[in-house]
C-alpha positions in Angstrom: 0.0 0.0 0.0 1.6 3.3 -1.1 -0.9 5.5 0.8 -1.0 6.3 4.5 -4.2 7.0 6.5 -3.8 9.5 9.4 -6.4 8.9 12.1 -6.9 11.7 14.7 -8.1 11.1 18.2 -9.1 14.0 20.5 -8.5 12.8 24.1 -9.8 14.1 27.4 -10.3 12.0 30.5 -11.2 8.8 28.7 -8.7 6.6 30.5 -11.0 3.6 31.1 -12.0 3.5 27.4 -8.8 4.7 25.7 -6.9 1.4 25.2 -9.9 -0.2 23.5 -10.2 2.7 21.1 -6.5 2.7 20.2 -6.4 -1.1 20.0 -9.2 -1.0 17.5 -6.8 0.9 15.2 -3.7 -1.1 15.9 -5.6 -4.3 15.0 -7.1 -3.0 11.7 -6.9 -5.5 8.8 -5.2 -2.8 6.7 -2.2 -3.1 9.0 -1.1 -0.5 11.5 2.0 0.1 9.4 -0.3 1.9 6.9 -1.7 4.1 9.6 -0.6 7.3 11.4 -2.4 7.4 14.7 -2.3 11.0 16.1 -3.5 11.2 19.7 -4.0 14.7 21.0 -4.4 15.0 24.8 -6.4 18.0 25.9 -4.9 18.3 29.4 -6.6 15.2 30.8 -6.7 14.9 34.6 -6.7 11.1 34.5 -4.1 8.7 33.1 -5.0 9.3 29.5 -1.7 11.2 28.8 0.4 8.4 30.2 -1.5 5.8 28.1 -0.9 7.6 24.8 2.8 8.0 25.7 2.9 4.3 26.3 1.5 3.6 22.8 3.7 6.2 21.2 6.8 4.4 22.7 5.6 1.0 21.6 4.3 1.6 18.1 6.0 3.7 15.3 2.6 4.5 13.9 1.5 6.3 17.1 2.1 9.9 17.8 1.3 11.6 21.2 0.6 15.3 21.4 -0.1 17.1 24.7 -1.8 20.5 25.0 -0.5 22.8 27.7 -4.0 24.2 28.3 -7.4 22.6 28.1 -9.3 23.8 25.0 -12.7 22.7 26.3 -13.9 20.7 23.2 -12.8 18.2 20.6 -12.4 21.1 18.0 -8.8 22.2 18.8 -7.4 18.6 19.2 -8.9 17.6 15.8 -7.7 20.7 14.1 -4.2 20.2 15.5 -4.3 16.7 14.2 -5.2 17.9 10.7 -2.2 20.2 10.8 0.1 17.4 12.0 -1.2 14.7 9.6 1.2 13.5 6.9 -1.1 10.8 5.4 -2.8 10.9 2.1 -6.2 10.3 3.8 -7.7 11.5 7.1 -10.0 9.7 9.5 -11.2 10.6 13.0 -12.2 8.4 16.0 -13.5 9.4 19.4 -11.3 7.2 21.7 -14.2 5.8 23.7 -15.7 4.3 20.5 -14.4 1.4 18.3 -13.8 0.9 14.6 -14.7 -2.5 13.3 -11.6 -4.5 12.3 -11.9 -3.8 8.6 -13.2 -0.2 8.8 -10.0 1.5 7.4 -9.6 -1.1 4.7 -13.2 -0.9 3.5 -13.5 2.9 3.5 -10.1 3.3 1.9 -11.0 0.9 -0.9 -14.2 2.8 -1.5 -12.6 6.3 -1.7 -9.8 5.0 -3.9 -12.0 3.0 -6.3 -14.2 6.0 -7.0 -11.5 8.7 -6.8 -13.7 10.5 -4.3 -13.1 13.3 -1.8 -15.0 11.5 1.0 -16.4 8.1 1.6 -18.5 7.0 4.6 -20.6 4.3 6.0 -23.3 3.4 8.6 -22.6 2.8 12.3 -24.1 1.1 15.4 -25.3 3.2 18.3 -24.8 0.9 21.3 -26.9 1.4 24.4 -26.8 -0.9 27.5 -30.1 -2.5 26.4 -30.3 -2.1 22.6 -28.4 -1.5 19.4 -29.6 1.1 16.8 -28.5 1.4 13.2 -27.7 4.9 12.2 -30.3 6.7 10.0 -30.2 6.4 6.3 -32.7 7.7 3.7 -32.1 4.6 1.6 -33.4 1.1 2.2 -30.8 -1.3 3.7 -30.4 -5.0 4.0 -28.4 -4.9 7.3 -30.4 -7.7 8.9 -29.2 -10.0 6.2 -25.6 -8.8 6.1 -25.4 -9.0 9.9 -27.3 -12.1 10.8 -28.0 -12.6 14.5 -28.1 -8.9 15.2 -31.3 -7.0 16.0 -31.2 -3.4 15.1 -33.7 -0.7 16.2 -34.0 2.3 13.9 -32.3 5.4 15.3 -34.2 8.6 15.6 -33.1 12.0 17.0 -36.3 12.4 19.1 -35.8 9.1 21.1 -39.5 8.1 20.7 -40.9 4.6 20.0 -40.0 3.0 16.7 -43.7 2.7 15.7 -44.4 6.4 16.3 -41.1 7.4 14.6 -41.8 5.4 11.4 -45.5 6.2 11.1 -45.5 9.9 12.0 -42.4 11.9 13.0 -40.0 10.5 10.4 -42.1 12.0 7.6 -42.7 15.3 9.5 -39.0 15.6 10.2 -37.5 14.8 6.8 -40.4 15.5 4.5 -40.6 14.0 1.1 -37.6 12.4 -0.5 -35.7 14.6 -2.9 -35.3 13.5 -6.5 -32.9 10.5 -6.6 -30.9 8.6 -9.2 -31.1 5.6 -6.9 -34.2 3.4 -6.3 -35.9 3.8 -2.9 -38.1 0.7 -3.2 -35.4 -2.0 -2.5 -32.1 -2.4 -0.5 -29.1 -0.6 -2.0 -25.4 -1.2 -1.1 -23.6 1.8 -2.4 -24.4 5.4 -3.5 -21.8 7.2 -5.6 -22.3 10.8 -6.6 -20.1 13.6 -7.9 -21.9 16.5 -6.2 -24.2 16.7 -3.2 -27.1 18.1 -5.2 -27.4 14.7 -7.0 -28.5 13.2 -3.7 -29.5 16.0 -1.3 -30.9 13.5 1.3 -27.4 12.5 2.1 -27.3 15.8 4.2 -29.9 14.2 6.5 -27.5 11.3 7.4 -25.9 11.8 10.9 -22.8 14.0 10.6 -20.5 11.5 12.5 -17.0 12.5 11.3 -15.7 9.1 12.6 -17.8 7.2 10.0 -15.9 8.8 7.2 -12.5 8.9 5.3 -11.4 12.1 3.6 -8.8 12.9 1.0 -6.3 14.9 3.0 -5.4 17.4 0.3 -9.1 18.1 -0.2 -9.5 19.0 3.5 -6.3 21.1 3.6 -6.6 22.8 0.2 -10.2 23.9 1.0 -9.2 25.0 4.5 -11.9 22.9 6.1 -11.6 22.9 9.9 -13.8 22.3 12.9 -15.5 25.5 14.1 -14.9 26.4 17.7 -18.1 24.8 19.1 -18.2 22.3 22.0 -21.1 20.6 20.2 -22.4 20.9 16.7 -18.8 21.0 15.3 -19.3 17.6 13.6 -22.4 18.9 11.8 -20.6 22.1 10.6 -17.5 20.2 9.4 -19.6 17.6 7.6 -21.8 20.1 5.9 -18.8 22.0 4.5 -17.2 18.7 3.4 -20.4 17.6 1.5 -21.0 21.0 -0.1 -17.4 21.2 -1.4 -16.7 17.6 -2.2 -16.3 16.4 -5.8 -16.9 12.7 -5.3 -19.0 11.2 -2.5 -19.4 7.5 -1.7 -21.9 6.2 0.9 -21.8 2.5 1.9 -25.4 2.0 3.0 -25.1 -1.7 4.0 -21.8 -1.5 5.9 -21.3 -0.7 9.6 -17.8 0.8 10.2 -18.0 1.9 13.8 -19.5 1.1 17.2 -20.6 4.3 18.9 -21.1 3.7 22.6 -23.8 5.8 24.4 -22.3 6.7 27.8 -25.0 8.5 29.9 -24.7 7.3 33.5 -23.0 8.6 36.6 -19.6 10.1 36.0 -19.1 8.0 32.8 -21.0 10.5 30.6 -20.3 11.8 27.1 -19.9 15.5 26.9 -22.7 15.6 24.2 -25.2 14.3 26.7 -24.6 17.2 29.2 -27.4 19.4 28.0 -27.0 22.9 29.3 -27.3 26.5 28.0 -23.9 26.4 26.3 -24.7 23.1 24.6 -28.0 24.5 23.2 -26.5 27.8 22.2 -23.6 26.2 20.3 -25.9 23.8 18.6 -27.9 26.8 17.4 -24.7 28.6 16.3 -23.8 25.4 14.4 -27.1 25.5 12.6 -26.6 29.1 11.7 -23.1 28.3 10.4 -24.4 25.5 8.2 -27.3 27.7 6.9 -24.8 30.4 5.9 -22.8 27.7 4.0 -25.9 27.0 1.9 -26.8 30.5 1.0 -26.2 30.1 -2.7 -27.8 26.6 -2.9 -31.4 25.6 -3.8 -34.1 25.5 -1.1 -33.9 21.7 -1.0 -30.3 22.0 0.3 -31.1 24.8 2.7 -33.9 23.0 4.5 -31.7 20.1 5.4 -31.0 21.8 8.7 -34.7 21.6 9.7 -34.5 18.1 11.3 -31.8 19.4 13.6 -34.1 22.1 14.8 -36.6 19.5 15.9 -33.8 17.8 17.8 -32.9 21.1 19.4 -36.5 21.6 20.6 -36.5 18.1 22.2 -33.1 18.8 23.9 -34.3 22.2 25.1 -37.4 20.7 26.7 -35.2 18.4 28.8 -32.8 21.1 30.1 -33.1 23.1 33.3 -32.4 26.7 32.4 -32.6 30.1 34.0 -34.4 33.1 32.6 -31.2 34.8 31.6 -30.0 31.6 29.8 -33.2 31.5 27.8 -32.9 35.1 26.9 -29.5 34.4 25.4 -30.8 31.3 23.6 -33.6 33.4 22.1 -31.0 35.8 20.6 -29.4 32.8 18.9 -32.7 31.6 17.5 -33.5 35.0 16.1 -30.2 35.2 14.3 -31.1 32.1 12.5 -34.7 33.3 11.8 -33.2 36.3 10.0 -31.6 34.2 7.3 -33.5 30.9 7.4 -36.8 31.6 5.5 -36.4 28.8 3.0 -39.8 27.3 3.4 -43.0 27.6 5.3 -41.9 24.6 7.4 -38.6 26.4 8.3 -40.4 29.5 9.3 -42.9 27.6 11.4 -40.2 25.6 13.1 -38.2 28.7 14.2 -41.4 30.5 15.2 -42.3 27.6 17.4 -38.9 27.6 19.0 -39.1 31.4 19.7 -42.6 31.0 21.2 -41.5 28.2 23.4 -38.4 30.0 24.7 -40.3 33.3 25.1 -42.9 31.5 27.2 -40.2 30.0 29.4 -38.7 33.5 29.9 -42.0 35.0 31.0 -42.7 32.2 33.5 -39.3 32.2 35.2 -37.9 34.6 37.7 -34.4 36.1 37.4 -31.7 34.4 39.3 
C-alpha cells in the first residue's frame, strides 16, 4: 500500500476506554504500518496522557501530542491533528468508540476506487439494552448482512419505533428529494459527484468518525472544525459535503461502534445538555445555513430536522431566565436568514414562542 491514513483522536479524561479505542486501530486489517495514529491529549486529569505516551513508545505509527492548556472541546485537538497529519487520507475516531476491524480497509477501498473526496458508512449506536442502526434515507439489508443482530431504527427524538416510522420521520425529513437511486429496494452503495445529486445525504448523521477524507481536499479547502463544544461535527460535515467532488456512501456496511455513555460520571460531553450546549448547537445550525446561502431551497432546509432535535433537547434542560434570553437571541439570528420554506419559518417561530414562554414564567436568578 503506497498511501497512508492519518487517524486523529481527540482525548480528554477517557482513560477507562482509551486502550480499547486505540487497539481497534492497531488491529485493523489494513495493517497499522499503513496508519498514522495522532493522539491529542487536551490536558486530561486522569491517566490518558500516560496511556498515549505508552502507545507512542511501543508503536512507530502512534504519535502523542499534549496540550498545555485545556481547550474545552474536541475542536482544537482535531484541528491540530489535521495540521500534524502526513497521510494521504484522514479519519477521526473518538477514543471511547471502536472501529470494526476492517473499517479502514473498506473505507479506503471505496474512496480510492471512486477517486472521491469523501467516503462514509453506517454505524451502530450501542446502548446498554439495545443497538440502533444509524439513520439512512435509503433502504438497507443490514439484517441479512449482519445475521443474528437485532437493530432498532435510530431517531433523534428518542421516541418509539412505531411512532417514529409512522408519523415523525415523515414530518422531520419531509418527502424524499429526486434521486438517481431506487428507494423501493435495498441498496449497497451510493456514488455521486456532487451533493445536489442526492441531497438527502445531508440528513444522514454527521458523524465524522464514520468517514474517510482525501487529506489534500480538506487542507486545500481549509476545512476545519469551528470552535463549538457541540455541533462542530455537523458544521464540518456540511462543509465537506458541499465542497466535495466525489462522495461515496456505503449503505449496507457498519464501520464503527458508537457507545452511548450516559450514566453517573461516565457520561459523554454531548449528553450534558445545558445552556452552552444549546447555544452552540444553534450557532452550528446558523453556520451551516450560511454555507448553503447560494444553494437551492432543497439544500437549505436540510438543517430543519436538527431544529426538531434542538426543541427536544431544550425541553429536557433546566435553564434560568437569563440563559433562555441568550438562547432566544441565537434563535432570532437564524430566523433572520432561514426563510427557505413555510416549514422552516414555522419551526423557528415555534422555537421562539417556546423559549419566550419560558422566559415569562421564570424569575431572574
